[in-house]
C-alpha positions in Angstrom: -0.1 0.0 0.0 2.7 2.6 1.1 4.5 1.6 -2.6 1.3 2.4 -4.2 1.1 5.6 -2.4 4.7 6.5 -3.5 4.1 5.7 -7.1 0.8 7.6 -7.5 1.3 10.8 -5.4 4.8 11.8 -5.2 6.7 14.0 -7.7 9.7 11.1 -7.9 7.3 8.7 -8.9 8.8 8.3 -12.3 12.1 7.5 -10.7 10.8 4.8 -8.5 9.2 3.3 -11.4 12.4 3.4 -13.3 14.0 1.5 -10.6 11.5 -1.0 -10.3 11.3 -1.9 -14.2 15.1 -2.3 -14.4 15.9 -4.1 -11.7 18.4 -6.3 -13.5 20.8 -3.5 -14.3 23.6 -2.5 -12.5 23.7 0.8 -10.4 26.9 1.8 -9.2 27.5 4.4 -6.1 30.9 5.5 -5.4 31.8 4.4 -2.0 32.8 7.1 0.5 35.0 7.3 3.1 33.4 5.2 6.2 36.4 5.8 8.4 35.5 9.5 8.9 31.9 9.0 9.8 33.1 6.0 12.5 35.5 8.2 13.8 33.4 11.3 14.2 30.6 9.0 15.9 33.2 7.4 18.1 34.3 10.6 19.3 30.8 12.2 20.1 29.8 9.1 21.5 32.8 9.0 23.9 31.9 12.5 24.8 28.3 11.6 25.7 29.2 8.8 27.8 31.7 10.7 29.4 29.1 13.2 30.5 26.8 10.5 31.5 29.5 9.1 33.7 30.6 12.5 34.9 26.7 13.0 36.0 26.6 9.8 37.8 29.9 10.0 39.8 30.6 13.7 40.3 28.8 15.4 43.3 28.4 18.7 41.6 25.6 17.1 39.7 23.9 16.2 42.9 21.1 13.8 44.0 17.8 14.2 42.6 14.6 12.4 43.8 15.4 9.6 41.7 18.9 8.7 42.5 22.1 9.9 41.0 22.6 13.0 38.6 22.0 11.1 35.1 18.4 11.7 35.9 18.4 13.9 38.8 20.1 17.1 39.9 19.7 20.6 39.1 17.5 21.8 36.4 20.1 24.1 34.9 22.7 21.2 34.8 20.2 19.1 33.1 19.5 21.7 30.4 23.2 22.3 29.9 23.9 18.5 29.2 20.6 18.1 27.0 22.2 21.2 25.0 25.4 19.6 24.5 24.1 16.1 23.3 22.1 18.1 21.0 24.9 20.6 19.9 27.0 17.2 19.4 24.7 15.6 17.0 24.4 18.8 15.0 28.0 18.7 14.8 28.3 15.0 13.9 25.3 15.8 11.0 27.3 18.7 10.1 30.8 17.2 9.5 29.6 13.9 7.8 27.5 16.1 5.2 30.5 18.3 4.7 32.6 15.5 4.4 30.2 13.6 1.9 29.9 16.7 -0.2 33.6 17.1 -0.6 33.8 20.5 1.5 36.2 18.9 3.7 38.7 16.0 3.2 38.0 12.9 5.1 40.3 10.1 6.3 
């Protein structure tokens, strides 16, 4: 049903129909640098895990009603950590897009 909707009601229906009709032809896509994306993901994930560990074990984040700081603590520090996580996500997406479109050199 979903495929039927895509074929009838999207502006790209001719592309989808062509890809369904010519399934035996070979379609090549240039391989990108997976290493750059993996490195960026690993770095941002390590920063996030370090922040969660700091929220659990450092007393500055405080004890909340629920328990240690990763779910409790002061509202301002929770907001700051959430903002950091969102900024890291945007950074990862931006850097991956810049590398994919050739604006910066990959690994």
